[in-house]
C-alpha positions as CSV (number, residue, x, y, z in Angstrom):
1,M,45.9,21.1,52.5
2,Q,48.0,17.9,52.5
3,I,46.5,14.6,53.4
4,S,48.0,11.2,54.2
5,L,45.9,8.3,53.0
6,V,46.7,5.1,54.9
7,G,45.5,2.1,52.9
8,A,45.6,1.9,49.1
9,G,43.4,-1.1,48.6
10,Y,39.9,-1.4,47.3
11,W,38.4,1.5,49.3
12,G,41.6,3.5,49.7
13,A,41.8,3.7,45.9
14,K,38.3,5.2,45.7
15,L,39.1,7.7,48.5
16,K,42.3,8.7,46.7
17,K,40.4,9.6,43.6
18,E,37.9,11.6,45.6
19,L,40.6,13.4,47.6
20,E,42.4,14.4,44.4
21,N,39.2,16.1,43.2
22,I,38.9,18.4,46.2
23,S,40.1,21.8,45.2
24,N,42.0,22.7,48.4
25,V,43.8,19.4,48.6
26,D,47.3,20.0,47.3
27,E,48.8,16.6,47.9
28,V,47.7,13.1,48.8
29,E,50.5,11.0,50.4
30,I,49.9,7.2,50.1
31,I,50.9,5.0,53.0
32,D,50.4,1.4,52.1
33,I,51.3,-0.9,55.0
34,K,51.4,-3.9,52.6
35,D,54.3,-2.2,50.9
36,G,56.4,-2.0,54.1
37,K,55.4,1.5,55.1
38,S,54.3,2.2,58.7
39,L,52.2,4.8,60.5
40,K,55.4,6.4,61.6
41,D,56.1,7.3,57.9
42,I,53.2,9.7,57.8
43,K,54.3,13.2,57.2
44,Y,51.0,15.2,57.3
45,D,48.7,16.0,60.2
46,N,45.5,15.1,58.4
47,V,45.0,11.4,57.8
48,V,42.4,9.3,56.1
49,L,42.4,5.7,57.4
50,A,41.2,3.1,54.9
51,T,42.7,-0.1,56.2
52,P,40.7,-3.3,56.9
53,A,38.1,-2.9,59.7
54,W,39.9,-5.3,62.1
55,D,42.9,-2.9,62.0
56,H,41.0,0.3,62.6
57,Y,41.2,0.3,66.4
58,K,45.0,-0.2,66.7
59,H,45.7,2.3,63.8
60,T,43.3,4.9,65.2
61,I,44.8,4.8,68.6
62,E,48.4,5.1,67.2
63,L,47.4,8.0,65.0
64,L,45.5,9.9,67.7
65,E,48.5,9.4,70.0
66,Q,50.7,11.0,67.2
67,G,48.3,14.0,67.3
68,K,46.8,13.4,63.9
69,N,43.4,14.7,62.7
70,L,41.7,11.6,61.5
71,Y,39.0,10.4,59.1
72,V,38.4,6.7,59.7
73,E,36.4,4.5,57.3
74,K,33.5,2.7,59.1
75,P,33.4,0.9,61.4
76,L,35.4,3.0,63.8
77,A,36.2,-0.2,65.7
78,L,34.7,-3.7,66.2
79,T,33.5,-3.3,69.9
80,E,31.9,-0.7,72.1
81,E,34.9,-0.9,74.4
82,E,37.3,-0.1,71.6
83,C,35.2,2.9,70.5
84,L,35.1,4.3,74.0
85,D,38.8,3.8,74.3
86,I,39.3,5.7,71.1
87,K,37.1,8.5,72.4
88,S,39.2,8.8,75.5
89,K,42.3,9.3,73.4
90,I,41.1,12.3,71.4
91,K,43.0,15.4,72.5
92,D,41.7,18.9,72.7
93,K,41.3,20.5,69.2
94,Q,41.9,17.1,67.5
95,T,39.4,15.9,64.9
96,L,38.1,12.4,64.5
97,M,35.5,11.6,61.9
98,V,34.0,8.3,60.9
99,G,33.0,7.6,57.2
100,H,29.3,7.6,57.5
101,I,28.9,8.7,53.9
102,F,25.1,8.2,53.7
103,L,24.6,11.2,55.9
104,Y,25.5,13.3,52.9
105,N,23.0,11.6,50.6
106,D,20.3,13.9,49.2
107,R,17.6,11.2,49.7
108,V,18.5,10.7,53.4
109,K,18.4,14.5,53.9
110,K,14.9,14.6,52.2
111,I,13.6,11.9,54.5
112,K,14.8,13.9,57.5
113,A,13.1,17.0,56.2
114,L,9.8,15.1,55.8
115,L,9.8,13.6,59.3
116,P,7.8,16.5,61.0
117,E,5.0,15.7,58.5
118,I,5.1,12.0,59.2
119,G,4.8,12.2,63.0
120,K,6.4,10.1,65.8
121,I,8.4,7.2,64.6
122,L,7.7,4.0,66.6
123,H,9.6,1.4,64.6
124,I,12.4,1.3,62.0
125,E,13.5,-1.8,60.2
126,S,16.5,-1.9,57.9
127,N,17.6,-4.7,55.7
128,R,20.8,-5.1,53.7
129,L,19.9,-6.9,50.6
130,N,23.3,-6.5,48.9
131,W,26.3,-7.7,50.9
132,G,28.7,-5.5,49.0
133,R,32.2,-6.8,48.5
134,Y,32.8,-10.1,50.3
135,Q,35.3,-9.8,53.1
136,K,36.3,-13.1,54.7
137,N,37.3,-11.7,58.2
138,I,34.3,-9.6,59.0
139,S,30.5,-9.9,59.1
140,T,28.0,-7.7,57.4
141,V,27.1,-6.4,60.9
142,H,30.4,-4.7,61.1
143,S,30.8,-3.9,57.4
144,L,27.4,-2.6,56.5
145,A,25.2,-2.1,59.6
146,P,27.1,1.1,60.6
147,H,25.5,2.8,57.6
148,D,22.0,1.9,58.9
149,V,22.8,2.9,62.5
150,S,24.2,6.3,61.4
151,I,21.2,7.0,59.2
152,I,18.8,6.1,62.0
153,N,20.7,8.3,64.5
154,Y,20.7,11.2,62.0
155,L,17.0,10.8,61.3
156,L,15.8,10.4,64.8
157,G,18.4,12.4,66.7
158,Y,20.7,10.8,69.2
159,H,18.6,9.3,72.0
160,E,18.3,6.1,73.9
161,F,16.3,3.3,72.2
162,K,14.4,0.6,74.1
163,S,16.1,-2.1,72.1
164,V,18.0,-2.9,69.0
165,I,18.2,-6.3,67.4
166,C,20.9,-6.9,64.8
167,I,21.3,-10.1,63.0
168,G,24.2,-10.8,60.6
169,D,25.1,-13.8,58.6
170,N,28.0,-15.0,56.5
171,P,27.1,-18.2,54.7
172,I,30.4,-18.5,53.0
173,D,32.6,-18.6,56.2
174,R,30.6,-20.4,58.9
175,K,32.7,-19.0,61.7
176,F,31.0,-15.7,61.1
177,A,27.6,-17.3,60.6
178,R,24.4,-16.1,62.2
179,S,25.7,-13.7,64.9
180,Q,22.9,-12.1,66.8
181,E,23.2,-9.3,69.2
182,I,20.5,-7.6,71.3
183,M,21.6,-4.4,72.8
184,E,19.7,-2.5,75.5
185,N,20.0,1.3,75.4
186,S,23.1,0.9,73.3
187,L,22.6,3.7,70.7
188,K,23.0,6.6,73.1
189,P,25.3,9.6,72.4
190,W,28.7,9.9,73.9
191,S,28.6,12.4,76.7
192,N,31.6,14.6,77.3
């Protein structure tokens, strides 16, 4: 299998290393937009998108329109509307995956296996105590919260929640400071 990797920065370099360790991956083509390449330069049908989060929507739309199978680093996009638009662009037999890597974590799988013994879950609280790498144009809500949301959906199954409260803060760049969002019934599955 040949894969085109779009984005060779911080996370793209990590993905490149992982892709090269997969036995049936013969070649990894690097498309680095900072070096003047464009999405039109991609020569393979299977693409990994590891560009900054604020570019995911436009790049994902363009790649889906080109008929590419796509793995997109999280977040898929920055708004619900963008995600729904992306969903509407997926063609029959085309693959779109989002990089929810914690779903493959043995500890998360173990928690899911133990849930029948625990009983009905009434409340989940998740805190991000490590901000990870500082990104000046995005809040931790977009950067890290998708991990928590994907884990909760995996553990509890996709269903409607009564409410979700999400609070993010960026004390370094005050324009992203203290964004709060309350979403009613917002974590429901996409219906086809």
